C-alpha positions as CSV (number, residue, x, y, z in Angstrom):
1,M,128.3,115.2,160.6
2,K,128.9,113.0,163.9
3,Q,129.6,115.1,166.8
4,T,132.6,113.7,168.0
5,S,135.8,115.0,170.0
6,S,138.0,113.8,167.7
7,I,138.4,115.1,164.0
8,K,140.8,113.7,161.7
9,W,142.6,115.1,158.7
10,S,141.2,113.7,155.6
11,P,141.0,114.9,152.0
12,E,137.4,115.9,152.5
13,I,137.7,117.8,155.5
14,S,140.9,119.5,154.2
15,Y,139.1,120.8,151.3
16,V,136.4,122.0,153.6
17,V,138.6,124.0,155.2
18,G,139.9,125.5,152.1
19,L,136.1,126.4,151.4
20,L,135.6,127.9,155.0
21,T,139.0,129.9,154.8
22,T,137.5,131.7,151.5
23,D,134.0,131.6,151.9
24,G,133.0,130.3,155.0
25,N,132.0,131.7,158.5
26,L,132.1,131.1,162.3
27,S,129.4,132.9,164.1
28,K,130.3,134.4,167.5
29,D,128.0,132.0,169.4
30,G,130.6,129.3,169.5
31,R,128.3,127.0,167.6
32,H,127.3,127.8,164.1
33,I,129.1,127.2,160.9
34,V,127.9,129.0,157.8
35,M,129.3,128.7,154.2
36,R,128.1,130.8,151.3
37,S,128.7,130.7,147.6
38,S,127.1,131.7,144.1
39,D,127.5,128.1,143.1
40,R,125.0,125.6,144.7
41,D,127.0,122.5,143.2
42,L,129.9,123.7,145.6
43,L,127.6,123.7,148.4
44,Q,126.3,120.3,147.6
45,T,129.9,119.1,147.7
46,F,130.7,121.0,151.0
47,I,127.4,119.1,152.2
48,K,128.9,115.9,151.2
49,C,132.2,116.3,152.4
50,L,130.8,116.7,156.1
51,S,128.0,114.0,155.6
52,I,125.3,116.5,156.9
53,K,121.6,116.9,156.1
54,N,121.1,120.5,156.4
55,K,119.3,122.5,153.5
56,I,120.6,125.2,151.0
57,S,119.0,128.4,151.2
58,K,118.8,131.8,149.1
59,S,121.3,134.4,150.9
60,N,121.3,138.1,150.7
61,N,123.9,139.5,148.0
62,D,126.6,141.8,149.5
63,G,127.0,145.3,147.7
64,Y,129.2,143.9,144.7
65,A,127.6,140.5,144.0
66,V,125.8,139.9,140.8
67,K,124.9,136.4,140.7
68,P,122.4,134.8,143.2
69,S,124.0,133.9,146.3
70,F,123.1,130.4,148.5
71,R,124.2,129.4,152.2
72,I,124.2,126.7,154.3
73,Q,124.2,127.1,158.0
74,F,124.5,124.1,160.7
75,G,125.6,124.0,164.4
76,N,128.6,121.5,165.6
77,V,130.5,122.7,168.8
78,Q,132.8,120.1,168.1
79,L,133.8,121.0,164.7
80,Y,133.6,124.7,165.6
81,R,136.3,124.5,168.0
82,W,138.5,122.1,166.0
83,L,138.3,125.1,163.2
84,I,139.2,127.7,166.0
85,N,142.4,125.5,167.0
86,I,143.7,125.3,163.3
87,G,143.3,128.9,162.8
88,L,140.1,129.9,162.1
89,F,137.9,132.3,163.9
90,P,134.8,134.6,163.6
91,N,135.5,137.9,161.3
92,K,138.4,136.6,159.9
93,T,138.7,138.4,156.6
94,Y,140.9,140.9,157.1
95,T,143.2,139.8,160.2
96,L,143.4,135.7,159.2
97,G,146.9,134.3,159.2
98,A,148.5,131.1,159.0
99,L,146.4,127.8,159.4
100,K,147.8,124.7,160.9
101,I,147.2,122.4,157.7
102,P,149.3,119.4,157.7
103,D,151.6,119.0,154.7
104,E,150.1,115.8,153.7
105,Y,146.6,117.4,152.9
106,F,147.8,120.9,151.8
107,R,147.0,120.0,148.2
108,D,143.3,119.3,149.4
109,F,143.1,122.5,151.6
110,L,144.3,124.6,148.4
111,R,141.8,122.9,146.0
112,G,139.1,124.3,148.5
113,H,140.6,127.7,148.4
114,L,141.1,127.4,144.7
115,D,137.3,126.6,144.5
116,G,136.2,129.6,147.0
117,D,138.2,132.3,145.7
118,G,140.7,131.4,143.4
119,T,140.6,131.6,139.4
120,I,141.9,129.2,136.4
121,L,142.3,131.4,133.2
122,I,143.1,130.0,129.9
123,Y,143.0,132.2,126.8
124,E,144.8,133.0,123.4
125,D,147.0,135.8,123.2
126,R,147.0,137.2,119.5
127,Y,150.0,139.2,118.2
128,N,151.2,140.6,114.7
129,N,155.0,140.2,113.9
130,Y,157.2,142.4,112.1
131,R,155.9,141.0,108.8
132,G,151.9,141.8,109.6
133,R,151.6,138.0,110.0
134,I,148.9,137.1,113.0
135,Y,150.3,134.6,115.7
136,T,148.3,133.2,119.0
137,N,150.0,131.9,122.3
138,Q,148.0,129.9,124.8
139,R,148.2,131.7,127.9
140,I,147.4,129.8,131.2
141,Y,147.3,131.6,134.9
142,T,145.9,130.2,138.3
143,K,145.2,132.7,140.9
144,F,144.7,132.8,144.5
145,I,143.2,136.0,146.3
146,S,143.0,137.2,149.8
147,V,142.2,140.6,151.5
148,S,144.6,139.8,154.5
149,K,148.2,140.2,153.7
150,N,149.3,137.7,156.6
151,H,147.1,135.1,155.0
152,I,148.4,135.4,151.4
153,I,151.8,135.6,152.5
154,W,151.7,132.2,154.5
155,L,150.0,130.7,151.5
156,H,152.4,131.9,149.3
157,E,155.2,130.2,151.1
158,K,153.5,127.0,151.8
159,I,152.9,126.8,148.2
160,K,156.6,127.5,147.3
161,E,157.7,125.0,149.9
162,L,155.4,122.1,149.0
163,V,155.3,122.4,145.2
164,N,158.7,124.4,144.7
165,I,157.1,126.8,142.6
166,K,157.7,130.7,143.1
167,G,154.7,132.4,141.1
168,S,154.4,136.4,141.9
169,L,152.5,138.1,144.7
170,T,151.2,141.6,144.3
171,N,148.5,143.8,145.9
172,S,145.9,146.1,144.0
173,I,144.9,149.2,145.5
174,P,140.9,149.7,144.1
175,K,140.5,153.2,142.5
176,D,136.9,153.3,144.2
177,K,137.7,154.1,148.1
178,N,134.9,152.2,149.4
179,R,136.4,148.8,148.3
180,V,139.3,147.1,150.0
181,S,143.0,146.3,148.6
182,M,143.1,142.8,147.2
183,W,146.3,140.7,147.5
184,T,147.0,138.1,144.5
185,I,149.4,135.4,144.0
186,K,149.8,134.3,140.3
187,F,151.0,131.5,138.4
188,A,151.9,131.5,134.6
189,R,152.0,129.1,132.5
190,K,154.4,126.3,133.5
191,E,154.1,127.1,136.9
192,S,150.6,127.0,136.9
193,V,150.5,123.5,134.9
194,K,152.6,122.0,137.7
195,L,150.5,123.2,140.5
196,L,147.4,122.0,138.7
197,K,149.0,118.5,138.5
198,W,149.7,118.7,142.3
199,I,146.2,120.0,143.2
200,Y,143.9,117.3,141.0
201,Y,146.4,114.3,141.9
202,K,143.6,111.8,141.2
203,P,139.9,111.2,140.0
204,S,137.1,111.7,142.2
205,L,138.4,114.2,144.6
206,P,135.9,116.9,145.9
207,C,136.2,119.7,143.8
208,L,133.9,122.6,141.7
209,Q,133.6,120.5,138.6
210,R,134.0,123.7,136.5
211,K,137.3,124.4,137.8
212,M,138.5,120.8,137.4
213,I,137.4,120.7,133.9
214,L,139.5,123.9,133.2
215,A,142.3,122.4,135.1
216,K,142.2,119.3,132.6
217,R,141.9,121.6,129.5
218,A,145.0,123.7,130.6
219,L,147.1,120.3,131.0
220,E,145.4,119.2,127.6
221,I,147.0,122.2,125.9
222,I,150.2,121.8,127.1
223,S,150.5,118.0,126.2
224,T,149.6,119.2,122.6
225,Q,151.8,122.1,122.6
226,I,155.2,120.8,123.8
227,R,157.4,121.5,120.8
228,K,155.4,124.4,119.1
229,K,155.1,127.5,121.2
230,Y,153.0,129.8,118.5
231,T,150.9,128.8,116.3
232,K,149.9,130.7,113.0
233,I,146.1,131.5,112.6
234,N,143.6,132.9,110.5
235,P,143.6,136.9,110.7
236,E,139.7,136.4,111.1
237,S,139.5,133.4,113.6
238,Q,137.7,134.3,117.4
239,T,140.2,134.4,120.2
240,L,139.3,131.5,122.7
241,V,138.9,133.0,126.4
242,L,138.2,130.4,129.3
243,N,137.7,132.0,132.8
244,T,136.0,131.3,136.0
């Protein structure tokens, strides 16, 4: 990335901010920026968006991670200061709040947030009616998470303002005292589809491909089930679950 004092908003830089908000870190030295992920493809997209040439290296997992972890670290004083100016800072995990994201680029930022710490979930919910017949209903959910209450409340309000969907905001307190409580924004079927259409608004956007494929799958399900909400199935058929 070119060392310039003027960084302009774009879909690429907005997406990068979303990734850094969830899985990134600003070093205390006022210069270095670190991005971590268990998905190398995500880091490759990160590199492409910033036009940098730094290499991806293996990273040590934290106490809960199962998959191999990777990281990229690079120095850029101008970008670092710009990120500080919009609301990011070192050791932000528990105290992050609102960010200065232009409304025009918020959906690109949100797509990065989704790729970093969000989930698109698609599954078939099977149930028996009073006559013993087995039916299935396609469930679709989109979730965003954060351990920072102030940040998740801000994110929830911005989505309501810009997309006109409410979703639900919940807080889960873990049984394990060593784990932290997690805040979750959850959008169900109808709102989830509206949100995904808004986030993936055109082809060739910077994104994590596997989540984009899930988003397309969700939109296809809705387009083929407008009139028929429930479908009778064979009791021995398998339940379909797609998750990130």
